[in-house]
N, CA, C and O atoms as a MOPAC input file, in Angstrom:
PM7 MOZYME 1SCF
protein

 N      5.45500 1    -6.98000 1    -7.01900 1
 C      6.78500 1    -7.46900 1    -7.29300 1
 C      6.79000 1    -8.97500 1    -7.06000 1
 O      6.28500 1    -9.46300 1    -6.04900 1
 N      7.36500 1    -9.69800 1    -8.00700 1
 C      7.41700 1   -11.14600 1    -7.89500 1
 C      8.84200 1   -11.56400 1    -7.56100 1
 O      9.79900 1   -11.07700 1    -8.16400 1
 N      8.97700 1   -12.47100 1    -6.59500 1
 C     10.27800 1   -12.99100 1    -6.21700 1
 C     10.33900 1   -14.45400 1    -6.59000 1
 O      9.31000 1   -15.10800 1    -6.75900 1
 N     11.53900 1   -14.95700 1    -6.71500 1
 C     11.70100 1   -16.36600 1    -7.02200 1
 C     11.99900 1   -16.57300 1    -8.48700 1
 O     12.20700 1   -15.62100 1    -9.23900 1
 N     12.01500 1   -17.81800 1    -8.87500 1
 C     12.35800 1   -18.15900 1   -10.24700 1
 C     11.12000 1   -18.15200 1   -11.13000 1
 O     10.04200 1   -18.58100 1   -10.71900 1
 N     11.29100 1   -17.66500 1   -12.32700 1
 C     10.23900 1   -17.75700 1   -13.32300 1
 C     10.35000 1   -19.12900 1   -13.98000 1
 O     11.39200 1   -19.77500 1   -13.86800 1
 N      9.30500 1   -19.58800 1   -14.66300 1
 C      9.40500 1   -20.89200 1   -15.32800 1
 C     10.62400 1   -20.93900 1   -16.24000 1
 O     10.89700 1   -19.99900 1   -16.98600 1
 N     11.34400 1   -22.03900 1   -16.16700 1
 C     12.53100 1   -22.30000 1   -17.00700 1
 C     13.68300 1   -21.33700 1   -16.73900 1
 O     14.53500 1   -21.14200 1   -17.60600 1
 N     13.72200 1   -20.75200 1   -15.59000 1
 C     14.77700 1   -19.80900 1   -15.26900 1
 C     15.82800 1   -20.51100 1   -14.42100 1
 O     15.50400 1   -21.25600 1   -13.49700 1
 N     17.08000 1   -20.26400 1   -14.74700 1
 C     18.16600 1   -20.84600 1   -13.97800 1
 C     18.41600 1   -19.98600 1   -12.74000 1
 O     18.17600 1   -18.77900 1   -12.76300 1
 N     18.90200 1   -20.61000 1   -11.64900 1
 C     19.10100 1   -19.85100 1   -10.40300 1
 C     19.94300 1   -18.59400 1   -10.56500 1
 O     19.63000 1   -17.57200 1    -9.95500 1
 N     21.00800 1   -18.63600 1   -11.37400 1
 C     21.87100 1   -17.45800 1   -11.47900 1
 C     21.18500 1   -16.30500 1   -12.21000 1
 O     21.66200 1   -15.17200 1   -12.14100 1
 N     20.07600 1   -16.56500 1   -12.91100 1
 C     19.34400 1   -15.51200 1   -13.58700 1
 C     18.32900 1   -14.82600 1   -12.66100 1
 O     17.81300 1   -13.75700 1   -12.98700 1
 N     18.05200 1   -15.42900 1   -11.53300 1
 C     17.00800 1   -14.91600 1   -10.64100 1
 C     17.34100 1   -13.54500 1   -10.07200 1
 O     16.43100 1   -12.78100 1    -9.75000 1
 N     18.61100 1   -13.21500 1    -9.94000 1
 C     18.97800 1   -11.92500 1    -9.35400 1
 C     18.46100 1   -10.76500 1   -10.18600 1
 O     18.09500 1    -9.72400 1    -9.63900 1
 N     18.42500 1   -10.93000 1   -11.50200 1
 C     18.02600 1    -9.82200 1   -12.34700 1
 C     16.51300 1    -9.71800 1   -12.51500 1
 O     16.01700 1    -8.71000 1   -13.01800 1
 N     15.77800 1   -10.74300 1   -12.10300 1
 C     14.32700 1   -10.72900 1   -12.24400 1
 C     13.70200 1   -10.71400 1   -10.85600 1
 O     13.89600 1   -11.65400 1   -10.08400 1
 N     12.96600 1    -9.67800 1   -10.53100 1
 C     12.24300 1    -9.63100 1    -9.26900 1
 C     13.10500 1    -9.31900 1    -8.06700 1
 O     12.62300 1    -9.43400 1    -6.94000 1
 N     14.35300 1    -8.93300 1    -8.24800 1
 C     15.19000 1    -8.51500 1    -7.14300 1
 C     15.82000 1    -9.63600 1    -6.36600 1
 O     16.41200 1    -9.35400 1    -5.32400 1
 N     15.74900 1   -10.84800 1    -6.76300 1
 C     16.29500 1   -12.05100 1    -6.12200 1
 C     16.41700 1   -11.93600 1    -4.62100 1
 O     17.24000 1   -11.07700 1    -4.30600 1
 N     15.90300 1   -12.48000 1    -3.71200 1
 C     16.10400 1   -12.28200 1    -2.27900 1
 C     15.25000 1   -11.16900 1    -1.70200 1
 O     15.44000 1   -10.79300 1    -0.54600 1
 N     14.31200 1   -10.62900 1    -2.47400 1
 C     13.51600 1    -9.52700 1    -1.95000 1
 C     12.64100 1    -9.97300 1    -0.78300 1
 O     12.42100 1    -9.19800 1     0.14800 1
 N     12.14300 1   -11.19200 1    -0.81500 1
 C     11.33200 1   -11.69700 1     0.29300 1
 C     12.17300 1   -11.74700 1     1.55700 1
 O     11.70300 1   -11.39500 1     2.63900 1
 N     13.40900 1   -12.18100 1     1.41700 1
 C     14.29700 1   -12.28000 1     2.56800 1
 C     14.57800 1   -10.89400 1     3.13500 1
 O     14.58300 1   -10.72100 1     4.35400 1
 N     14.80600 1    -9.92500 1     2.29400 1
 C     15.08200 1    -8.57600 1     2.78800 1
 C     13.88000 1    -8.02500 1     3.54600 1
 O     14.03900 1    -7.39500 1     4.59200 1
 N     12.68100 1    -8.25900 1     3.02400 1
 C     11.48900 1    -7.79700 1     3.72500 1
 C     11.31000 1    -8.55100 1     5.03100 1
 O     11.03700 1    -7.94200 1     6.06600 1
 N     11.46000 1    -9.86800 1     4.99500 1
 C     11.28900 1   -10.68400 1     6.19200 1
 C     12.27900 1   -10.32900 1     7.28300 1
 O     11.91900 1   -10.27100 1     8.45800 1
 N     13.51300 1   -10.09100 1     6.90400 1
 C     14.54000 1    -9.73900 1     7.87600 1
 C     14.17100 1    -8.44700 1     8.59800 1
 O     14.32700 1    -8.35500 1     9.81500 1
 N     13.68700 1    -7.46200 1     7.87000 1
 C     13.30100 1    -6.19600 1     8.47100 1
 C     12.11400 1    -6.33600 1     9.40300 1
 O     12.06400 1    -5.69200 1    10.45100 1
 N     11.15800 1    -7.17500 1     9.02700 1
 C      9.97500 1    -7.38500 1     9.85900 1
 C     10.36300 1    -8.04700 1    11.17200 1
 O      9.91300 1    -7.61900 1    12.23500 1
 N     11.19700 1    -9.09000 1    11.11300 1
 C     11.62600 1    -9.76200 1    12.34100 1
 C     12.38700 1    -8.81000 1    13.25200 1
 O     12.18400 1    -8.81400 1    14.46700 1
 N     13.25100 1    -8.00400 1    12.67900 1
 C     14.01700 1    -7.03900 1    13.46900 1
 C     13.09100 1    -6.00600 1    14.09800 1
 O     13.26800 1    -5.63400 1    15.25900 1
 N     12.10400 1    -5.54200 1    13.33400 1
 C     11.16200 1    -4.55400 1    13.85700 1
 C     10.34100 1    -5.13900 1    15.00300 1
 O     10.11800 1    -4.46500 1    16.00800 1
 N      9.89300 1    -6.37900 1    14.86500 1
 C      9.13000 1    -7.01700 1    15.93400 1
 C      9.97600 1    -7.14900 1    17.19700 1
 O      9.48200 1    -6.92200 1    18.30200 1
 N     11.23000 1    -7.51000 1    17.04200 1
 C     12.12600 1    -7.62300 1    18.19800 1
 C     12.30900 1    -6.26200 1    18.86200 1
 O     12.34700 1    -6.17300 1    20.08900 1
 N     12.42200 1    -5.21000 1    18.06900 1
 C     12.57500 1    -3.86400 1    18.63000 1
 C     11.33500 1    -3.43100 1    19.40400 1
 O     11.45200 1    -2.76400 1    20.43100 1
 N     10.14900 1    -3.80300 1    18.92500 1
 C      8.90200 1    -3.46900 1    19.62400 1
 C      8.87100 1    -4.17300 1    20.98200 1
 O      8.49600 1    -3.57000 1    21.98700 1
 N      9.26500 1    -5.44500 1    21.01100 1
 C      9.26300 1    -6.19700 1    22.27200 1
 C     10.29200 1    -5.61200 1    23.23800 1
 O     10.01800 1    -5.47300 1    24.43000 1
 N     11.47400 1    -5.26900 1    22.72500 1
 C     12.50400 1    -4.66900 1    23.58100 1
 C     12.00700 1    -3.35200 1    24.17700 1
 O     12.29100 1    -3.04400 1    25.33500 1
 N     11.27300 1    -2.58300 1    23.39000 1
 C     10.71400 1    -1.32400 1    23.89600 1
 C      9.66700 1    -1.58400 1    24.97800 1
 O      9.59400 1    -0.84500 1    25.96000 1
 N      8.85500 1    -2.63100 1    24.80300 1
 C      7.85300 1    -2.97800 1    25.83000 1
 C      8.54100 1    -3.37600 1    27.13000 1
 O      8.10100 1    -2.99400 1    28.21500 1
 N      9.61700 1    -4.14200 1    27.01600 1
 C     10.36800 1    -4.56100 1    28.20900 1
 C     10.88600 1    -3.33500 1    28.94600 1
 O     10.75700 1    -3.23100 1    30.16600 1
 N     11.46700 1    -2.41900 1    28.20700 1
 C     12.01000 1    -1.20500 1    28.82200 1
 C     10.89700 1    -0.37400 1    29.44700 1
 O     11.08400 1     0.20600 1    30.51700 1
 N      9.75400 1    -0.31100 1    28.79600 1
 C      8.61900 1     0.44300 1    29.33000 1
 C      8.15100 1    -0.15700 1    30.65800 1
 O      7.86800 1     0.58100 1    31.60200 1
 N      8.07000 1    -1.46200 1    30.73700 1
 C      7.65000 1    -2.11900 1    31.98200 1
 C      8.69700 1    -1.89400 1    33.06700 1
 O      8.34800 1    -1.66200 1    34.22400 1
 N      9.97600 1    -1.96100 1    32.70500 1
 C     11.04000 1    -1.72700 1    33.69200 1
 C     10.97500 1    -0.31800 1    34.27000 1
 O     11.18800 1    -0.12200 1    35.46600 1
 N     10.68300 1     0.65300 1    33.42400 1
 C     10.65000 1     2.05100 1    33.84800 1
 C      9.36700 1     2.41000 1    34.60300 1
 O      9.31600 1     3.40500 1    35.32700 1
 N      8.34800 1     1.59600 1    34.42300 1
 C      7.05300 1     1.86700 1    35.05300 1
 C      7.13700 1     1.69400 1    36.56800 1
 O      7.86100 1     0.83500 1    37.07000 1
 N      6.40000 1     2.50700 1    37.26800 1
 C      6.31400 1     2.39000 1    38.72600 1
 C      4.96800 1     1.78200 1    39.13500 1
 O      4.65200 1     1.69300 1    40.32200 1
 N      4.19000 1     1.36900 1    38.15000 1
 C      2.88700 1     0.76700 1    38.43900 1
 C      3.08600 1    -0.68400 1    38.83400 1
 O      3.81500 1    -1.41900 1    38.16700 1
 N      2.45100 1    -1.09100 1    39.89900 1
 C      2.54200 1    -2.47100 1    40.35000 1
 C      3.81500 1    -2.72800 1    41.13300 1
 O      4.71600 1    -1.89100 1    41.18400 1
 N      3.86700 1    -3.87700 1    41.72800 1
 C      5.03600 1    -4.24100 1    42.53900 1
 C      6.17300 1    -4.74400 1    41.64800 1
 O      5.99000 1    -5.01500 1    40.46100 1
 N      7.34500 1    -4.86000 1    42.25800 1
 C      8.50000 1    -5.42300 1    41.55300 1
 C      8.17500 1    -6.83000 1    41.04000 1
 O      8.52300 1    -7.20300 1    39.92000 1
 N      7.50000 1    -7.59200 1    41.89500 1
 C      7.14100 1    -8.96800 1    41.52800 1
 C      6.22100 1    -8.98400 1    40.30900 1
 O      6.39400 1    -9.80800 1    39.41100 1
 N      5.25500 1    -8.08600 1    40.27700 1
 C      4.33000 1    -7.99700 1    39.14500 1
 C      5.08300 1    -7.64800 1    37.86800 1
 O      4.86200 1    -8.25600 1    36.82100 1
 N      5.97200 1    -6.66400 1    37.96200 1
 C      6.74800 1    -6.25700 1    36.78200 1
 C      7.65500 1    -7.39100 1    36.30700 1
 O      7.81000 1    -7.59900 1    35.10400 1
 N      8.24900 1    -8.12000 1    37.24200 1
 C      9.11200 1    -9.25100 1    36.87400 1
 C      8.30600 1   -10.33200 1    36.14000 1
 O      8.77900 1   -10.91800 1    35.16600 1
 N      7.08700 1   -10.58500 1    36.62200 1
 C      6.22800 1   -11.57400 1    35.95200 1
 C      5.82100 1   -11.09600 1    34.56000 1
 O      5.65800 1   -11.90100 1    33.64300 1
 N      5.66200 1    -9.81000 1    34.41100 1
 C      5.29700 1    -9.22400 1    33.10600 1
 C      6.48500 1    -9.25200 1    32.14900 1
 O      6.31000 1    -9.47300 1    30.95100 1
 N      7.67800 1    -9.03200 1    32.66300 1
 C      8.87700 1    -8.97000 1    31.82100 1
 C      9.34100 1   -10.35200 1    31.36700 1
 O      9.81400 1   -10.49700 1    30.24000 1
 N      9.21600 1   -11.36500 1    32.21400 1
 C      9.73600 1   -12.70100 1    31.89800 1
 C      9.24300 1   -13.24900 1    30.55200 1
 O     10.06900 1   -13.68600 1    29.75100 1
 N      7.93000 1   -13.24500 1    30.26700 1
 C      7.50500 1   -13.77300 1    28.96400 1
 C      7.93100 1   -12.88000 1    27.79500 1
 O      8.16800 1   -13.36800 1    26.69000 1
 N      8.02800 1   -11.56900 1    28.04500 1
 C      8.49800 1   -10.67400 1    26.98600 1
 C      9.94800 1   -10.96600 1    26.63200 1
 O     10.31500 1   -10.97500 1    25.45700 1
 N     10.78000 1   -11.20600 1    27.65500 1
 C     12.18100 1   -11.53600 1    27.39800 1
 C     12.31500 1   -12.86300 1    26.66100 1
 O     13.16800 1   -13.00400 1    25.78400 1
 N     11.47700 1   -13.83600 1    27.01400 1
 C     11.49400 1   -15.12800 1    26.31400 1
 C     11.09200 1   -14.94700 1    24.85300 1
 O     11.69500 1   -15.53900 1    23.95800 1
 N     10.07100 1   -14.12600 1    24.62000 1
 C      9.62200 1   -13.85200 1    23.25100 1
 C     10.70300 1   -13.12100 1    22.46800 1
 O     10.92900 1   -13.41500 1    21.29400 1
 N     11.37000 1   -12.17200 1    23.11300 1
 C     12.44800 1   -11.42700 1    22.45700 1
 C     13.59300 1   -12.36100 1    22.06200 1
 O     14.10600 1   -12.27500 1    20.94700 1
 N     13.98900 1   -13.24000 1    22.95900 1
 C     15.05900 1   -14.19100 1    22.64900 1
 C     14.65700 1   -15.09300 1    21.48500 1
 O     15.47600 1   -15.38200 1    20.61200 1
 N     13.39900 1   -15.53900 1    21.46800 1
 C     12.91000 1   -16.39600 1    20.39100 1
 C     12.92300 1   -15.65100 1    19.05600 1
 O     13.34500 1   -16.20300 1    18.04000 1
 N     12.47100 1   -14.42400 1    19.05700 1
 C     12.44600 1   -13.64900 1    17.81000 1
 C     13.85700 1   -13.36800 1    17.29800 1
 O     14.10100 1   -13.42100 1    16.09300 1
 N     14.77200 1   -13.07600 1    18.19200 1
 C     16.15600 1   -12.84600 1    17.76000 1
 C     16.75900 1   -14.11600 1    17.17300 1
 O     17.47000 1   -14.06800 1    16.16900 1
 N     16.47300 1   -15.24600 1    17.80000 1
 C     16.98000 1   -16.51900 1    17.28300 1
 C     16.39400 1   -16.80600 1    15.89900 1
 O     17.10500 1   -17.25200 1    14.99900 1
 N     15.10100 1   -16.54900 1    15.73700 1
 C     14.48000 1   -16.74000 1    14.42600 1
 C     15.08200 1   -15.80300 1    13.38800 1
 O     15.28000 1   -16.19800 1    12.23900 1
 N     15.37400 1   -14.57200 1    13.77800 1
 C     15.99200 1   -13.61400 1    12.86400 1
 C     17.37300 1   -14.10600 1    12.43100 1
 O     17.72500 1   -14.01100 1    11.25500 1
 N     18.14900 1   -14.62700 1    13.36600 1
 C     19.48800 1   -15.12300 1    13.05400 1
 C     19.41600 1   -16.36700 1    12.17100 1
 O     20.21300 1   -16.51300 1    11.24400 1
 N     18.47900 1   -17.25600 1    12.44400 1
 C     18.31100 1   -18.44900 1    11.61700 1
 C     17.85200 1   -18.05900 1    10.22200 1
 O     18.33100 1   -18.61000 1     9.23000 1
 N     16.94000 1   -17.12600 1    10.14400 1
 C     16.46500 1   -16.63300 1     8.85600 1
 C     17.61400 1   -16.00000 1     8.06600 1
 O     17.72500 1   -16.18800 1     6.85500 1
 N     18.45100 1   -15.26000 1     8.75700 1
 C     19.60100 1   -14.63100 1     8.09000 1
 C     20.54800 1   -15.68500 1     7.53800 1
 O     21.07400 1   -15.52800 1     6.43700 1
 N     20.77100 1   -16.76100 1     8.29200 1
 C     21.63400 1   -17.83000 1     7.79100 1
 C     21.02600 1   -18.47700 1     6.55100 1
 O     21.72200 1   -18.69500 1     5.55900 1
 N     19.73500 1   -18.78500 1     6.60200 1
 C     19.07500 1   -19.39700 1     5.45100 1
 C     19.13400 1   -18.48200 1     4.23000 1
 O     19.35200 1   -18.94400 1     3.11000 1
 N     18.94000 1   -17.19400 1     4.45100 1
 C     19.01000 1   -16.22600 1     3.36000 1
 C     20.43500 1   -16.11000 1     2.82700 1
 O     20.63300 1   -15.96400 1     1.62100 1
 N     21.41700 1   -16.17300 1     3.70500 1
 C     22.81700 1   -16.12400 1     3.26600 1
 C     23.12400 1   -17.30700 1     2.35400 1
 O     23.77800 1   -17.15500 1     1.32200 1
 N     22.65600 1   -18.46700 1     2.73900 1
 C     22.86300 1   -19.66500 1     1.93200 1
 C     22.20400 1   -19.51100 1     0.56100 1
 O     22.80800 1   -19.83000 1    -0.46300 1
 N     20.96800 1   -19.02200 1     0.54800 1
 C     20.25700 1   -18.82200 1    -0.71000 1
 C     20.96400 1   -17.78800 1    -1.58400 1
 O     21.13200 1   -18.00300 1    -2.78400 1
 N     21.37500 1   -16.67900 1    -0.99700 1
 C     22.05500 1   -15.64200 1    -1.76900 1
 C     23.38900 1   -16.14100 1    -2.31000 1
 O     23.78700 1   -15.77600 1    -3.41600 1
 N     24.07700 1   -16.96800 1    -1.53900 1
 C     25.33900 1   -17.54700 1    -2.02100 1
 C     25.07700 1   -18.43000 1    -3.23700 1
 O     25.82400 1   -18.37800 1    -4.21400 1
 N     24.01500 1   -19.24500 1    -3.18200 1
 C     23.68300 1   -20.10900 1    -4.32600 1
 C     23.31400 1   -19.29400 1    -5.55100 1
 O     23.55800 1   -19.72400 1    -6.67800 1
 N     22.72300 1   -18.11100 1    -5.34100 1
 C     22.34600 1   -17.24400 1    -6.45500 1
 C     23.51800 1   -16.40000 1    -6.95600 1
 O     23.40800 1   -15.71600 1    -7.97400 1
 N     24.63200 1   -16.45300 1    -6.23700 1
 C     25.81400 1   -15.71600 1    -6.66100 1
 C     25.94500 1   -14.33100 1    -6.06900 1
 O     26.85400 1   -13.59300 1    -6.44900 1
 N     25.07800 1   -13.95300 1    -5.16200 1
 C     25.16000 1   -12.64100 1    -4.51300 1
 C     25.98900 1   -12.79300 1    -3.23400 1
 O     25.45500 1   -12.84100 1    -2.12600 1
 N     27.30700 1   -12.86800 1    -3.42200 1
 C     28.21900 1   -13.17000 1    -2.32000 1
 C     28.31900 1   -12.02800 1    -1.31300 1
 O     28.53100 1   -12.26900 1    -0.12500 1
 N     28.17000 1   -10.79500 1    -1.77300 1
 C     28.22700 1    -9.64700 1    -0.85700 1
 C     27.03500 1    -9.68800 1     0.10300 1
 O     27.19000 1    -9.46900 1     1.30400 1
 N     25.85400 1    -9.96800 1    -0.43100 1
 C     24.66600 1   -10.05400 1     0.43000 1
 C     24.77900 1   -11.24800 1     1.36700 1
 O     24.38400 1   -11.16300 1     2.53000 1
 N     25.31500 1   -12.35700 1     0.87400 1
 C     25.50000 1   -13.54600 1     1.71400 1
 C     26.40500 1   -13.21500 1     2.89900 1
 O     26.11100 1   -13.59400 1     4.03300 1
 N     27.49700 1   -12.51300 1     2.63800 1
 C     28.42900 1   -12.14600 1     3.71300 1
 C     27.75500 1   -11.21000 1     4.71300 1
 O     27.97200 1   -11.32700 1     5.91900 1
 N     26.94100 1   -10.28600 1     4.21700 1
 C     26.22800 1    -9.34700 1     5.08400 1
 C     25.25900 1   -10.10400 1     6.00700 1
 O     25.18000 1    -9.81600 1     7.20100 1
 N     24.53600 1   -11.05900 1     5.45100 1
 C     23.58400 1   -11.84200 1     6.23500 1
 C     24.28400 1   -12.76800 1     7.22600 1
 O     23.75100 1   -13.04300 1     8.30100 1
 N     25.46100 1   -13.24600 1     6.87400 1
 C     26.21400 1   -14.10100 1     7.79600 1
 C     26.63000 1   -13.33700 1     9.05000 1
 O     26.77100 1   -13.92900 1    10.12000 1
 N     26.82600 1   -12.03100 1     8.92200 1
 C     27.15100 1   -11.22800 1    10.10800 1
 C     25.99300 1   -11.23500 1    11.10300 1
 O     26.21500 1   -11.28500 1    12.31300 1
 N     24.77000 1   -11.18500 1    10.60400 1
 C     23.59500 1   -11.24900 1    11.48300 1
 C     23.49200 1   -12.64800 1    12.09300 1
 O     23.27700 1   -12.79800 1    13.29600 1
 N     23.64700 1   -13.66300 1    11.24900 1
 C     23.53400 1   -15.04900 1    11.71300 1
 C     24.61100 1   -15.39300 1    12.73500 1
 O     24.37700 1   -16.20900 1    13.62700 1
 N     25.77600 1   -14.78700 1    12.61700 1
 C     26.89600 1   -15.09100 1    13.50700 1
 C     26.62600 1   -14.70800 1    14.96000 1
 O     27.38000 1   -15.10000 1    15.85100 1
 N     25.57100 1   -13.95700 1    15.20600 1
 C     25.20700 1   -13.60200 1    16.57700 1
 C     24.64500 1   -14.79600 1    17.33600 1
 O     24.48700 1   -14.74200 1    18.55500 1
 N     24.34100 1   -15.87600 1    16.61500 1
 C     23.80300 1   -17.07900 1    17.24400 1
 C     24.89700 1   -18.12900 1    17.39200 1
 O     25.39900 1   -18.63500 1    16.38800 1
 N     25.27600 1   -18.46500 1    18.61700 1
 C     26.29400 1   -19.49800 1    18.81600 1
 C     25.83500 1   -20.86700 1    18.30100 1
 O     26.66400 1   -21.71000 1    17.95900 1
 N     24.52200 1   -21.08800 1    18.24500 1
 C     23.99800 1   -22.36200 1    17.76100 1
 C     24.30400 1   -22.59700 1    16.28100 1
 O     24.31700 1   -23.74100 1    15.82500 1
 N     24.54700 1   -21.53700 1    15.54100 1
 C     24.78300 1   -21.64900 1    14.10200 1
 C     26.25900 1   -21.61600 1    13.73300 1
 O     26.59600 1   -21.62300 1    12.54900 1
 N     27.13300 1   -21.58200 1    14.70900 1
 C     28.56400 1   -21.38100 1    14.45200 1
 C     29.14300 1   -22.38800 1    13.46300 1
 O     29.86500 1   -21.99800 1    12.54600 1
 N     28.84300 1   -23.67200 1    13.62800 1
 C     29.39600 1   -24.69500 1    12.72600 1
 C     28.89900 1   -24.51400 1    11.29900 1
 O     29.67800 1   -24.60000 1    10.35000 1
 N     27.60600 1   -24.26200 1    11.14700 1
 C     27.04700 1   -24.09200 1     9.80700 1
 C     27.57500 1   -22.82900 1     9.14100 1
 O     27.82400 1   -22.81500 1     7.93500 1
 N     27.74400 1   -21.77000 1     9.92400 1
 C     28.27000 1   -20.51700 1     9.37900 1
 C     29.70500 1   -20.71600 1     8.90600 1
 O     30.09000 1   -20.23700 1     7.83900 1
 N     30.48600 1   -21.42200 1     9.70400 1
 C     31.87600 1   -21.68900 1     9.33000 1
 C     31.94000 1   -22.47200 1     8.01800 1
 O     32.74900 1   -22.15900 1     7.14500 1
 N     31.09000 1   -23.48700 1     7.88000 1
 C     31.06700 1   -24.27800 1     6.63900 1
 C     30.69100 1   -23.42000 1     5.43800 1
 O     31.31400 1   -23.52100 1     4.38100 1
 N     29.68100 1   -22.58300 1     5.59600 1
 C     29.26600 1   -21.72900 1     4.48500 1
 C     30.35600 1   -20.73000 1     4.13100 1
 O     30.60000 1   -20.47600 1     2.95200 1
 N     31.01000 1   -20.16300 1     5.12800 1
 C     32.10600 1   -19.22000 1     4.84700 1
 C     33.25000 1   -19.91500 1     4.10500 1
 O     33.84100 1   -19.33700 1     3.19200 1
 N     33.56100 1   -21.15000 1     4.49300 1
 C     34.59500 1   -21.91500 1     3.78600 1
 C     34.19200 1   -22.14800 1     2.34400 1
 O     35.02700 1   -22.04700 1     1.44400 1
 N     32.92600 1   -22.45800 1     2.11100 1
 C     32.44800 1   -22.67900 1     0.74800 1
 C     32.49900 1   -21.38800 1    -0.06800 1
 O     32.81500 1   -21.41600 1    -1.25700 1
 N     32.18800 1   -20.26000 1     0.56800 1
 C     32.23300 1   -18.98600 1    -0.14000 1
 C     33.65100 1   -18.63100 1    -0.57900 1
 O     33.85300 1   -18.05600 1    -1.64800 1
 N     34.61600 1   -18.97300 1     0.24500 1
 C     36.01600 1   -18.69300 1    -0.09200 1
 C     36.44800 1   -19.51600 1    -1.30500 1
 O     37.25600 1   -19.05500 1    -2.11000 1
 N     35.92000 1   -20.72100 1    -1.43800 1
 C     36.32200 1   -21.63100 1    -2.50800 1
 C     35.66200 1   -21.31900 1    -3.85300 1
 O     36.11500 1   -21.81000 1    -4.88700 1
 N     34.60300 1   -20.51200 1    -3.85300 1
 C     33.88300 1   -20.22100 1    -5.08500 1
 C     34.67100 1   -19.22700 1    -5.92900 1
 O     35.03400 1   -18.15500 1    -5.44500 1
 N     34.94700 1   -19.58300 1    -7.22000 1
 C     35.65100 1   -18.63100 1    -8.08300 1
 C     34.74200 1   -17.44000 1    -8.40400 1
 O     33.55900 1   -17.61800 1    -8.69300 1
 N     35.29000 1   -16.25400 1    -8.35400 1
 C     34.53300 1   -15.03100 1    -8.63700 1
 C     34.84400 1   -14.57700 1   -10.05900 1
 O     36.00300 1   -14.54700 1   -10.47100 1
 N     33.79100 1   -14.22200 1   -10.80700 1
 C     33.94900 1   -13.69000 1   -12.15500 1
 C     33.86300 1   -12.17900 1   -12.07500 1
 O     32.95400 1   -11.63000 1   -11.45400 1
 N     34.81500 1   -11.51400 1   -12.70700 1
 C     34.80300 1   -10.05500 1   -12.64700 1
 C     34.68600 1    -9.45400 1   -14.00200 1
 O     34.66200 1    -8.23000 1   -14.13400 1

């Protein structure tokens, strides 16, 4: 499956060729899955009785940092994908991705601007 624009293709035509945004949909799922694996590892270490509390805390700290980083990347990726989908005219997908991105307080201003722009775009029915 090929994603993106074909030669001489206008952005609004990309949705019908190659699924427009298919890379983003795959990437979003991969990031979420990786975060879920790390969260499961954290829970496994917490539930384990092997080693001291101090050892488990040292083991959990980098996992929690990695989990926070992956979630932030997922939210940033969702915002970027929302912007791309909005430019391609897939406003429903853009709104769906903005819900994921909205979990990041760091993106609040950019999300607000994009939502304002989405409201201003005339919809053809």
